[in-house]
N, CA, C and O atoms as CSV, one atom per row, in Angstrom:
chain,resi,resn,atom,element,x,y,z
A,1,UNK,N,N,-24.719,24.114,-6.527
A,1,UNK,CA,C,-23.799,25.076,-6.570
A,1,UNK,C,C,-22.340,24.315,-6.658
A,1,UNK,O,O,-22.196,23.242,-6.071
A,2,UNK,N,N,-21.514,24.768,-7.236
A,2,UNK,CA,C,-20.278,24.256,-7.144
A,2,UNK,C,C,-19.880,23.153,-8.267
A,2,UNK,O,O,-20.656,22.974,-9.206
A,3,UNK,N,N,-18.735,22.451,-8.179
A,3,UNK,CA,C,-18.637,21.550,-9.056
A,3,UNK,C,C,-19.266,20.080,-8.660
A,3,UNK,O,O,-19.170,19.631,-7.518
A,4,UNK,N,N,-19.866,19.440,-9.647
A,4,UNK,CA,C,-20.174,18.129,-9.428
A,4,UNK,C,C,-19.307,17.263,-8.798
A,4,UNK,O,O,-18.172,17.739,-8.813
A,5,UNK,N,N,-19.361,16.213,-8.261
A,5,UNK,CA,C,-18.463,15.110,-7.986
A,5,UNK,C,C,-18.185,14.238,-9.049
A,5,UNK,O,O,-18.920,13.838,-9.952
A,6,UNK,N,N,-16.743,13.954,-8.743
A,6,UNK,CA,C,-16.124,13.487,-9.990
A,6,UNK,C,C,-16.531,12.127,-9.773
A,6,UNK,O,O,-16.506,11.701,-8.619
A,7,UNK,N,N,-17.015,11.161,-10.994
A,7,UNK,CA,C,-16.961,9.960,-10.854
A,7,UNK,C,C,-15.673,8.776,-10.360
A,7,UNK,O,O,-14.469,8.945,-10.557
A,8,UNK,N,N,-16.166,7.848,-9.837
A,8,UNK,CA,C,-15.155,6.764,-9.371
A,8,UNK,C,C,-14.380,6.444,-10.540
A,8,UNK,O,O,-14.823,6.208,-11.663
A,9,UNK,N,N,-13.024,6.461,-10.119
A,9,UNK,CA,C,-11.870,6.109,-11.502
A,9,UNK,C,C,-11.529,4.437,-11.043
A,9,UNK,O,O,-10.388,3.987,-10.936
A,10,UNK,N,N,-12.727,3.703,-10.819
A,10,UNK,CA,C,-12.247,2.359,-10.940
A,10,UNK,C,C,-13.391,1.707,-11.513
A,10,UNK,O,O,-14.460,2.296,-11.670
A,11,UNK,N,N,-13.164,0.280,-11.888
A,11,UNK,CA,C,-13.892,-0.562,-12.426
A,11,UNK,C,C,-15.122,-1.440,-11.621
A,11,UNK,O,O,-15.199,-1.523,-10.395
A,12,UNK,N,N,-15.800,-1.898,-12.318
A,12,UNK,CA,C,-16.850,-2.898,-11.479
A,12,UNK,C,C,-16.106,-4.055,-11.001
A,12,UNK,O,O,-16.779,-4.714,-10.209
A,13,UNK,N,N,-15.015,-4.491,-11.205
A,13,UNK,CA,C,-14.431,-5.631,-10.933
A,13,UNK,C,C,-13.182,-5.323,-9.993
A,13,UNK,O,O,-12.273,-6.098,-9.696
A,14,UNK,N,N,-13.355,-4.050,-9.614
A,14,UNK,CA,C,-12.140,-3.616,-8.710
A,14,UNK,C,C,-12.221,-3.059,-7.046
A,14,UNK,O,O,-13.203,-2.425,-6.660
A,15,UNK,N,N,-11.250,-3.331,-6.279
A,15,UNK,CA,C,-11.749,-2.507,-5.224
A,15,UNK,C,C,-10.391,-1.987,-4.363
A,15,UNK,O,O,-9.358,-2.655,-4.407
A,16,UNK,N,N,-10.451,-1.128,-3.822
A,16,UNK,CA,C,-9.329,-0.387,-3.334
A,16,UNK,C,C,-9.016,-0.194,-2.096
A,16,UNK,O,O,-10.070,-0.090,-1.469
A,17,UNK,N,N,-7.950,-0.071,-1.282
A,17,UNK,CA,C,-7.435,0.270,-0.181
A,17,UNK,C,C,-6.370,1.169,0.280
A,17,UNK,O,O,-5.219,0.911,-0.071
A,18,UNK,N,N,-6.558,1.998,0.879
A,18,UNK,CA,C,-5.451,3.477,1.127
A,18,UNK,C,C,-4.950,3.155,2.323
A,18,UNK,O,O,-5.603,2.569,3.187
A,19,UNK,N,N,-3.771,3.517,2.443
A,19,UNK,CA,C,-3.039,3.820,3.810
A,19,UNK,C,C,-2.006,4.909,3.943
A,19,UNK,O,O,-0.942,5.019,3.335
A,20,UNK,N,N,-2.549,5.711,4.883
A,20,UNK,CA,C,-1.308,7.026,4.964
A,20,UNK,C,C,-0.481,6.751,6.232
A,20,UNK,O,O,-0.751,6.056,7.212
A,21,UNK,N,N,0.617,7.502,5.935
A,21,UNK,CA,C,1.262,7.695,7.308
A,21,UNK,C,C,2.291,6.437,7.707
A,21,UNK,O,O,2.797,6.294,8.820
A,22,UNK,N,N,2.515,5.454,6.424
A,22,UNK,CA,C,3.287,4.403,6.901
A,22,UNK,C,C,4.973,4.763,7.395
A,22,UNK,O,O,5.723,5.452,6.703
A,23,UNK,N,N,5.236,4.346,8.288
A,23,UNK,CA,C,6.650,4.667,8.718
A,23,UNK,C,C,7.861,4.169,8.203
A,23,UNK,O,O,8.754,3.767,8.950
A,24,UNK,N,N,7.955,4.168,6.913
A,24,UNK,CA,C,9.191,3.990,6.261
A,24,UNK,C,C,9.149,4.864,4.953
A,24,UNK,O,O,8.177,5.447,4.473
A,25,UNK,N,N,10.418,4.812,4.504
A,25,UNK,CA,C,10.576,5.452,3.203
A,25,UNK,C,C,10.076,4.825,1.969
A,25,UNK,O,O,10.340,3.660,1.671
A,26,UNK,N,N,9.397,5.563,1.299
A,26,UNK,CA,C,8.836,5.286,-0.075
A,26,UNK,C,C,9.707,4.153,-1.184
A,26,UNK,O,O,9.178,3.365,-1.969
A,27,UNK,N,N,11.008,4.345,-0.977
A,27,UNK,CA,C,12.107,3.449,-1.638
A,27,UNK,C,C,12.136,1.891,-1.003
A,27,UNK,O,O,12.275,0.888,-1.703
A,28,UNK,N,N,11.973,1.882,0.483
A,28,UNK,CA,C,11.865,0.684,1.142
A,28,UNK,C,C,10.428,-0.107,0.759
A,28,UNK,O,O,10.345,-1.282,0.401
A,29,UNK,N,N,9.398,0.777,0.915
A,29,UNK,CA,C,8.086,0.293,0.929
A,29,UNK,C,C,7.566,-0.404,-0.771
A,29,UNK,O,O,6.720,-1.256,-1.040
A,30,UNK,N,N,8.476,0.382,-1.645
A,30,UNK,CA,C,8.290,-0.216,-2.946
A,30,UNK,C,C,8.895,-1.296,-3.269
A,30,UNK,O,O,8.700,-1.830,-4.360
A,31,UNK,N,N,9.766,-1.804,-2.315
A,31,UNK,CA,C,10.568,-3.108,-2.883
A,31,UNK,C,C,9.513,-4.161,-2.125
A,31,UNK,O,O,9.614,-5.279,-2.631
A,32,UNK,N,N,8.630,-4.110,-1.158
A,32,UNK,CA,C,7.968,-4.839,-1.043
A,32,UNK,C,C,6.633,-4.494,-1.884
A,32,UNK,O,O,6.100,-5.593,-2.040
A,33,UNK,N,N,6.056,-3.792,-2.328
A,33,UNK,CA,C,5.262,-3.604,-3.231
A,33,UNK,C,C,5.556,-4.276,-4.644
A,33,UNK,O,O,4.674,-4.685,-5.399
A,34,UNK,N,N,6.706,-4.321,-4.852
A,34,UNK,CA,C,7.442,-4.953,-6.117
A,34,UNK,C,C,6.995,-6.345,-5.994
A,34,UNK,O,O,6.772,-6.901,-7.070
A,35,UNK,N,N,6.800,-7.091,-4.844
A,35,UNK,CA,C,6.894,-8.422,-4.872
A,35,UNK,C,C,5.332,-9.084,-4.631
A,35,UNK,O,O,5.034,-10.277,-4.673
A,36,UNK,N,N,4.706,-8.270,-4.446
A,36,UNK,CA,C,3.226,-8.713,-4.396
A,36,UNK,C,C,2.254,-8.093,-5.816
A,36,UNK,O,O,1.109,-8.532,-5.927
A,37,UNK,N,N,2.659,-7.299,-6.630
A,37,UNK,CA,C,2.410,-6.716,-7.762
A,37,UNK,C,C,2.037,-8.017,-8.830
A,37,UNK,O,O,2.819,-8.921,-9.126
A,38,UNK,N,N,0.767,-7.874,-9.275
A,38,UNK,CA,C,0.576,-9.326,-10.231
A,38,UNK,C,C,0.089,-10.306,-9.791
A,38,UNK,O,O,-0.539,-11.034,-10.559
A,39,UNK,N,N,0.213,-10.629,-8.486
A,39,UNK,CA,C,0.011,-12.109,-7.734
A,39,UNK,C,C,-1.136,-12.189,-7.661
A,39,UNK,O,O,-1.839,-11.222,-7.951
A,40,UNK,N,N,-1.629,-13.301,-7.276
A,40,UNK,CA,C,-2.870,-14.149,-6.528
A,40,UNK,C,C,-2.789,-13.029,-5.185
A,40,UNK,O,O,-1.762,-12.608,-4.651
A,41,UNK,N,N,-4.058,-12.740,-4.876
A,41,UNK,CA,C,-4.269,-12.055,-3.516
A,41,UNK,C,C,-3.906,-12.857,-2.530
A,41,UNK,O,O,-3.228,-12.418,-1.601
A,42,UNK,N,N,-4.407,-14.492,-2.603
A,42,UNK,CA,C,-3.988,-15.325,-1.181
A,42,UNK,C,C,-2.472,-15.356,-1.083
A,42,UNK,O,O,-1.800,-15.092,-0.086
A,43,UNK,N,N,-1.944,-15.812,-2.574
A,43,UNK,CA,C,-0.273,-16.010,-2.405
A,43,UNK,C,C,0.708,-14.525,-1.867
A,43,UNK,O,O,1.753,-14.485,-1.217
A,44,UNK,N,N,0.015,-13.602,-2.345
A,44,UNK,CA,C,0.535,-12.393,-1.799
A,44,UNK,C,C,0.491,-12.210,-0.694
A,44,UNK,O,O,1.487,-11.740,-0.145
A,45,UNK,N,N,-0.619,-12.494,0.021
A,45,UNK,CA,C,-0.676,-12.681,1.708
A,45,UNK,C,C,0.415,-13.674,2.221
A,45,UNK,O,O,1.232,-13.372,3.090
A,46,UNK,N,N,0.368,-14.514,1.792
A,46,UNK,CA,C,1.498,-15.643,2.129
A,46,UNK,C,C,2.800,-15.051,2.075
A,46,UNK,O,O,3.538,-14.987,3.059
A,47,UNK,N,N,3.111,-14.588,0.861
A,47,UNK,CA,C,4.402,-14.163,0.801
A,47,UNK,C,C,4.670,-13.035,1.825
A,47,UNK,O,O,5.705,-12.909,2.478
A,48,UNK,N,N,3.588,-12.235,1.869
A,48,UNK,CA,C,3.871,-10.873,3.004
A,48,UNK,C,C,4.211,-11.460,4.352
A,48,UNK,O,O,5.100,-10.919,5.011
A,49,UNK,N,N,3.537,-12.592,4.848
A,49,UNK,CA,C,3.378,-13.209,6.044
A,49,UNK,C,C,4.858,-13.632,6.371
A,49,UNK,O,O,5.367,-13.380,7.463
A,50,UNK,N,N,5.490,-14.262,5.402
A,50,UNK,CA,C,6.784,-14.736,5.892
A,50,UNK,C,C,7.909,-13.911,5.312
A,50,UNK,O,O,9.031,-14.407,5.202
A,51,UNK,N,N,7.627,-12.533,4.894
A,51,UNK,CA,C,8.833,-11.561,4.558
A,51,UNK,C,C,9.234,-11.282,5.743
A,51,UNK,O,O,8.560,-11.248,6.772
A,52,UNK,N,N,10.996,-10.958,5.519
A,52,UNK,CA,C,11.614,-10.434,6.713
A,52,UNK,C,C,11.318,-8.987,7.001
A,52,UNK,O,O,11.431,-8.498,8.126
A,53,UNK,N,N,10.985,-8.415,6.076
A,53,UNK,CA,C,10.949,-6.737,6.036
A,53,UNK,C,C,10.010,-6.320,6.824
A,53,UNK,O,O,8.948,-6.935,6.733
A,54,UNK,N,N,10.089,-5.077,7.913
A,54,UNK,CA,C,9.489,-4.755,8.838
A,54,UNK,C,C,8.088,-4.382,8.559
A,54,UNK,O,O,7.133,-4.685,9.275
A,55,UNK,N,N,8.033,-3.649,7.382
A,55,UNK,CA,C,7.173,-2.638,6.442
A,55,UNK,C,C,6.287,-3.903,5.882
A,55,UNK,O,O,5.207,-3.563,5.398
A,56,UNK,N,N,6.538,-5.126,5.875
A,56,UNK,CA,C,5.423,-6.021,5.119
A,56,UNK,C,C,4.175,-6.160,5.975
A,56,UNK,O,O,3.086,-6.342,5.429
A,57,UNK,N,N,4.296,-6.079,7.349
A,57,UNK,CA,C,3.132,-6.592,8.307
A,57,UNK,C,C,2.332,-5.036,8.013
A,57,UNK,O,O,1.163,-5.062,8.399
A,58,UNK,N,N,2.636,-4.106,7.584
A,58,UNK,CA,C,1.503,-3.239,7.226
A,58,UNK,C,C,0.836,-3.249,5.676
A,58,UNK,O,O,-0.287,-2.936,5.281
A,59,UNK,N,N,1.932,-3.707,5.035
A,59,UNK,CA,C,1.559,-4.095,3.673
A,59,UNK,C,C,0.505,-4.938,3.704
A,59,UNK,O,O,-0.493,-4.697,3.023
A,60,UNK,N,N,0.593,-6.054,4.513
A,60,UNK,CA,C,-0.269,-7.077,4.690
A,60,UNK,C,C,-1.742,-6.951,5.194
A,60,UNK,O,O,-2.725,-7.602,4.841
A,61,UNK,N,N,-1.644,-5.995,6.063
A,61,UNK,CA,C,-2.791,-5.542,6.705
A,61,UNK,C,C,-4.055,-4.624,5.748
A,61,UNK,O,O,-5.283,-4.659,5.832
A,62,UNK,N,N,-3.242,-3.918,4.947
A,62,UNK,CA,C,-3.670,-3.270,3.773
A,62,UNK,C,C,-4.023,-4.053,2.575
A,62,UNK,O,O,-4.864,-3.706,1.746
A,63,UNK,N,N,-3.441,-4.951,2.545
A,63,UNK,CA,C,-3.954,-5.871,1.325
A,63,UNK,C,C,-4.991,-6.854,1.948
A,63,UNK,O,O,-5.743,-7.443,1.171
A,64,UNK,N,N,-5.083,-7.057,3.171
A,64,UNK,CA,C,-6.037,-7.530,3.804
A,64,UNK,C,C,-7.337,-6.572,3.713
A,64,UNK,O,O,-8.412,-6.903,3.213
A,65,UNK,N,N,-7.096,-5.587,4.168
A,65,UNK,CA,C,-8.340,-4.627,3.887
A,65,UNK,C,C,-8.961,-4.487,2.549
A,65,UNK,O,O,-10.183,-4.375,2.457
A,66,UNK,N,N,-8.070,-4.485,1.339
A,66,UNK,CA,C,-8.527,-4.565,0.069
A,66,UNK,C,C,-9.249,-5.481,-0.146
A,66,UNK,O,O,-10.420,-5.319,-0.488
A,67,UNK,N,N,-8.713,-6.599,0.008
A,67,UNK,CA,C,-9.789,-7.996,-0.080
A,67,UNK,C,C,-11.169,-7.870,0.499
A,67,UNK,O,O,-12.164,-8.213,-0.139
A,68,UNK,N,N,-11.212,-7.455,1.519
A,68,UNK,CA,C,-12.437,-7.156,2.317
A,68,UNK,C,C,-13.152,-6.495,1.814
A,68,UNK,O,O,-14.349,-6.735,1.663
A,69,UNK,N,N,-12.480,-5.381,1.398
A,69,UNK,CA,C,-13.512,-4.442,0.695
A,69,UNK,C,C,-14.379,-5.072,-0.737
A,69,UNK,O,O,-15.541,-5.059,-1.144
A,70,UNK,N,N,-13.383,-5.477,-1.085
A,70,UNK,CA,C,-13.937,-6.601,-2.345
A,70,UNK,C,C,-15.074,-7.253,-2.218
A,70,UNK,O,O,-16.024,-7.178,-2.996
A,71,UNK,N,N,-14.982,-8.150,-0.875
A,71,UNK,CA,C,-15.624,-8.956,-0.676
A,71,UNK,C,C,-17.168,-8.374,-0.238
A,71,UNK,O,O,-18.236,-8.734,-0.734
A,72,UNK,N,N,-16.971,-7.407,0.797
A,72,UNK,CA,C,-18.167,-6.569,1.601
A,72,UNK,C,C,-18.816,-5.637,0.686
A,72,UNK,O,O,-19.989,-5.823,0.363
A,73,UNK,N,N,-18.189,-4.714,0.272
A,73,UNK,CA,C,-18.676,-3.703,-0.536
A,73,UNK,C,C,-19.064,-3.936,-1.783
A,73,UNK,O,O,-20.192,-3.558,-2.100
A,74,UNK,N,N,-18.174,-4.644,-2.820
A,74,UNK,CA,C,-18.535,-4.970,-4.398
A,74,UNK,C,C,-18.696,-6.340,-4.486
A,74,UNK,O,O,-18.386,-6.609,-5.646
A,75,UNK,N,N,-19.085,-7.615,-3.769
A,75,UNK,CA,C,-19.422,-8.595,-3.784
A,75,UNK,C,C,-18.510,-9.566,-4.624
A,75,UNK,O,O,-18.924,-10.608,-5.132
A,76,UNK,N,N,-17.395,-9.163,-4.697
A,76,UNK,CA,C,-16.489,-9.916,-5.821
A,76,UNK,C,C,-16.187,-11.316,-4.973
A,76,UNK,O,O,-16.580,-11.604,-3.843
A,77,UNK,N,N,-15.464,-11.993,-5.769
A,77,UNK,CA,C,-15.040,-13.461,-5.437
A,77,UNK,C,C,-13.604,-13.422,-4.765
A,77,UNK,O,O,-12.622,-13.120,-5.442
A,78,UNK,N,N,-13.507,-13.722,-3.470
A,78,UNK,CA,C,-12.055,-13.488,-2.665
A,78,UNK,C,C,-11.035,-14.444,-3.632
A,78,UNK,O,O,-9.900,-14.049,-3.903
A,79,UNK,N,N,-11.552,-15.728,-4.118
A,79,UNK,CA,C,-10.185,-16.579,-4.725
A,79,UNK,C,C,-10.157,-16.262,-6.118
A,79,UNK,O,O,-9.323,-16.914,-6.747
A,80,UNK,N,N,-10.750,-15.544,-6.695
A,80,UNK,CA,C,-10.191,-14.963,-8.124
A,80,UNK,C,C,-9.531,-13.722,-8.111
A,80,UNK,O,O,-9.044,-13.292,-9.157
A,81,UNK,N,N,-9.449,-13.062,-7.011
A,81,UNK,CA,C,-8.697,-11.902,-7.019
A,81,UNK,C,C,-7.210,-11.869,-7.077
A,81,UNK,O,O,-6.580,-12.739,-6.476
A,82,UNK,N,N,-6.452,-10.724,-7.906
A,82,UNK,CA,C,-5.204,-10.467,-8.108
A,82,UNK,C,C,-4.733,-8.979,-7.845
A,82,UNK,O,O,-5.482,-8.092,-8.252
A,83,UNK,N,N,-3.753,-8.683,-7.307
A,83,UNK,CA,C,-3.306,-7.692,-6.915
A,83,UNK,C,C,-2.924,-6.752,-8.313
A,83,UNK,O,O,-1.912,-6.915,-8.995
A,84,UNK,N,N,-3.906,-5.814,-8.537
A,84,UNK,CA,C,-3.860,-5.141,-10.162
A,84,UNK,C,C,-2.707,-4.187,-9.776
A,84,UNK,O,O,-1.641,-4.195,-10.391
A,85,UNK,N,N,-2.950,-3.399,-8.776
A,85,UNK,CA,C,-1.952,-2.022,-8.439
A,85,UNK,C,C,-1.368,-2.194,-7.281
A,85,UNK,O,O,-2.001,-2.647,-6.328
A,86,UNK,N,N,-0.074,-1.856,-7.195
A,86,UNK,CA,C,0.303,-1.254,-5.902
A,86,UNK,C,C,1.099,-0.360,-5.677
A,86,UNK,O,O,2.278,-0.672,-5.513
A,87,UNK,N,N,0.687,1.053,-5.601
A,87,UNK,CA,C,1.470,2.205,-5.646
A,87,UNK,C,C,1.800,2.621,-4.482
A,87,UNK,O,O,1.198,2.332,-3.448
A,88,UNK,N,N,2.728,3.291,-4.560
A,88,UNK,CA,C,3.510,3.927,-3.471
A,88,UNK,C,C,3.887,5.287,-3.669
A,88,UNK,O,O,4.240,5.643,-4.793
A,89,UNK,N,N,3.849,6.318,-2.452
A,89,UNK,CA,C,3.909,7.807,-2.292
A,89,UNK,C,C,4.567,8.329,-1.457
A,89,UNK,O,O,4.634,7.782,-0.356
A,90,UNK,N,N,5.195,9.426,-1.674
A,90,UNK,CA,C,5.759,10.159,-0.671
A,90,UNK,C,C,4.628,10.859,0.044
A,90,UNK,O,O,3.698,11.434,-0.521
A,91,UNK,N,N,4.850,10.723,1.647
A,91,UNK,CA,C,4.238,11.638,2.386
A,91,UNK,C,C,4.878,13.014,3.171
A,91,UNK,O,O,5.536,13.784,2.470
A,92,UNK,N,N,4.712,13.299,4.467
A,92,UNK,CA,C,5.492,14.307,4.912
A,92,UNK,C,C,6.860,13.584,5.312
A,92,UNK,O,O,7.092,12.376,5.269
A,93,UNK,N,N,7.906,14.862,5.806
A,93,UNK,CA,C,9.157,14.099,6.160
A,93,UNK,C,C,9.750,14.872,7.261
A,93,UNK,O,O,10.142,16.020,7.054
A,94,UNK,N,N,9.847,14.282,8.499
A,94,UNK,CA,C,9.980,14.877,9.632
A,94,UNK,C,C,11.734,15.059,9.932
A,94,UNK,O,O,12.674,14.264,9.959
A,95,UNK,N,N,11.592,16.578,10.137
A,95,UNK,CA,C,13.173,16.648,10.107
A,95,UNK,C,C,13.799,16.900,11.807
A,95,UNK,O,O,13.420,17.770,12.592
A,96,UNK,N,N,14.656,16.039,11.994
A,96,UNK,CA,C,15.374,15.992,13.335
A,96,UNK,C,C,16.633,16.208,13.307
A,96,UNK,O,O,17.354,15.823,12.386
A,97,UNK,N,N,16.981,16.766,14.184
A,97,UNK,CA,C,18.818,17.070,14.301
A,97,UNK,C,C,19.523,15.930,15.541
A,97,UNK,O,O,18.867,15.546,16.509
A,98,UNK,N,N,20.520,15.638,15.354
A,98,UNK,CA,C,21.788,14.909,16.289
A,98,UNK,C,C,22.635,15.628,16.254
A,98,UNK,O,O,23.087,16.122,15.220
A,99,UNK,N,N,23.090,15.872,17.576
A,99,UNK,CA,C,24.075,16.695,17.988
A,99,UNK,C,C,25.189,15.946,17.500
A,99,UNK,O,O,25.134,14.730,17.321
A,100,UNK,N,N,26.322,16.731,17.255
A,100,UNK,CA,C,27.747,16.107,16.388
A,100,UNK,C,C,28.636,17.081,16.926
A,100,UNK,O,O,28.212,18.005,17.619
A,101,UNK,N,N,29.988,16.916,16.620
A,101,UNK,CA,C,31.236,17.327,17.518
A,101,UNK,C,C,31.287,18.746,17.003
A,101,UNK,O,O,30.861,19.087,15.900
A,102,UNK,N,N,31.892,19.612,17.974
A,102,UNK,CA,C,32.189,21.011,17.573
A,102,UNK,C,C,30.956,21.953,17.638
A,102,UNK,O,O,31.046,23.065,17.117
A,103,UNK,N,N,29.972,21.621,18.161
A,103,UNK,CA,C,28.632,22.198,18.515
A,103,UNK,C,C,27.626,22.404,17.033
A,103,UNK,O,O,26.823,23.310,16.812
A,104,UNK,N,N,27.952,21.357,16.240
A,104,UNK,CA,C,27.113,21.496,14.998
A,104,UNK,C,C,26.138,20.177,15.252
A,104,UNK,O,O,26.113,19.419,16.222
A,105,UNK,N,N,25.367,20.172,14.073
A,105,UNK,CA,C,24.024,19.637,14.182
A,105,UNK,C,C,23.728,18.692,12.667
A,105,UNK,O,O,23.762,19.218,11.555
A,106,UNK,N,N,23.512,17.580,12.847
A,106,UNK,CA,C,23.377,16.670,11.585
A,106,UNK,C,C,21.846,16.702,11.438
A,106,UNK,O,O,20.969,16.492,12.275
A,107,UNK,N,N,21.774,17.038,10.086
A,107,UNK,CA,C,20.182,16.666,9.865
A,107,UNK,C,C,19.624,15.261,10.007
A,107,UNK,O,O,20.390,14.393,9.590
A,108,UNK,N,N,18.501,14.849,10.484
A,108,UNK,CA,C,17.958,13.303,10.245
A,108,UNK,C,C,16.518,13.568,9.464
A,108,UNK,O,O,15.710,14.455,9.737
A,109,UNK,N,N,16.425,12.716,8.576
A,109,UNK,CA,C,15.084,12.990,7.808
A,109,UNK,C,C,14.205,11.489,8.122
A,109,UNK,O,O,14.624,10.386,7.773
A,110,UNK,N,N,13.334,11.650,8.613
A,110,UNK,CA,C,12.357,10.583,8.975
A,110,UNK,C,C,11.153,10.387,7.845
A,110,UNK,O,O,10.197,11.156,7.756
A,111,UNK,N,N,11.314,9.501,7.197
A,111,UNK,CA,C,10.356,9.647,5.799
A,111,UNK,C,C,9.210,8.965,6.116
A,111,UNK,O,O,9.283,7.994,6.868
A,112,UNK,N,N,8.070,9.356,5.617
A,112,UNK,CA,C,6.601,8.855,5.766
A,112,UNK,C,C,6.421,8.660,4.582
A,112,UNK,O,O,6.977,9.319,3.703
A,113,UNK,N,N,5.308,7.366,4.299
A,113,UNK,CA,C,4.574,6.979,2.902
A,113,UNK,C,C,3.499,6.623,2.922
A,113,UNK,O,O,3.157,5.903,3.860
A,114,UNK,N,N,2.656,6.942,2.020
A,114,UNK,CA,C,1.220,6.481,1.508
A,114,UNK,C,C,1.521,5.199,0.353
A,114,UNK,O,O,2.538,4.992,-0.309
A,115,UNK,N,N,0.313,4.496,0.392
A,115,UNK,CA,C,0.393,3.263,-0.240
A,115,UNK,C,C,-1.171,2.967,-0.667
A,115,UNK,O,O,-2.152,3.237,0.025
A,116,UNK,N,N,-1.176,2.432,-1.795
A,116,UNK,CA,C,-2.371,2.294,-2.603
A,116,UNK,C,C,-2.629,0.838,-3.233
A,116,UNK,O,O,-1.849,0.513,-4.128
A,117,UNK,N,N,-3.570,-0.018,-2.891
A,117,UNK,CA,C,-3.581,-1.193,-3.290
A,117,UNK,C,C,-4.844,-1.483,-4.082
A,117,UNK,O,O,-5.902,-1.298,-3.481
A,118,UNK,N,N,-4.900,-1.925,-5.384
A,118,UNK,CA,C,-6.258,-1.922,-6.032
A,118,UNK,C,C,-6.113,-3.563,-6.438
A,118,UNK,O,O,-5.187,-4.090,-7.054
A,119,UNK,N,N,-7.284,-4.168,-5.910
A,119,UNK,CA,C,-7.655,-5.709,-6.203
A,119,UNK,C,C,-8.601,-5.913,-7.463
A,119,UNK,O,O,-9.389,-4.997,-7.693
A,120,UNK,N,N,-8.604,-6.858,-8.180
A,120,UNK,CA,C,-9.344,-7.196,-9.480
A,120,UNK,C,C,-9.234,-8.491,-9.599
A,120,UNK,O,O,-8.270,-9.248,-9.714
A,121,UNK,N,N,-11.019,-8.711,-9.528
A,121,UNK,CA,C,-11.159,-9.935,-9.964
A,121,UNK,C,C,-11.001,-10.395,-11.330
A,121,UNK,O,O,-11.554,-9.752,-12.223
A,122,UNK,N,N,-10.419,-11.274,-11.567
A,122,UNK,CA,C,-10.248,-12.242,-12.805
A,122,UNK,C,C,-11.222,-13.391,-13.112
A,122,UNK,O,O,-11.622,-14.185,-12.260
A,123,UNK,N,N,-11.551,-13.404,-14.358
A,123,UNK,CA,C,-11.955,-14.450,-15.079
A,123,UNK,C,C,-11.272,-15.629,-15.055
A,123,UNK,O,O,-10.062,-15.624,-15.283
A,124,UNK,N,N,-12.000,-16.885,-14.758
A,124,UNK,CA,C,-10.972,-17.866,-14.444
A,124,UNK,C,C,-10.570,-18.731,-16.032
A,124,UNK,O,O,-11.439,-19.099,-16.822
A,125,UNK,N,N,-9.433,-18.880,-16.187
A,125,UNK,CA,C,-9.122,-19.364,-17.613
A,125,UNK,C,C,-8.908,-20.931,-17.639
A,125,UNK,O,O,-8.649,-21.501,-18.698
């Protein structure tokens, strides 16, 4: 009964990893995602290792997870992986208030992001 399950929306030579609730704004996270899109997975890991941005540690862990999924779940060659997609999305926004002068309050929005990384195995040229 009910609706049949939807087919997986990825090719046989792809693997995916998804992270929820990364404690940074999507705009800041997208700056880090831009630096790794289209790169070799090993090169992207090195770039994230030496990046000065705080969120690059979370992105590095997510990329390592995608590479591990490719190797263990899909049997792909780790040396031929590239970062095919690195998408960033909005998650919840925690609303806080800070006391200001004359009994007022200023709104503070603590933004949270989601991120998906898809790695693809390419044929050597």
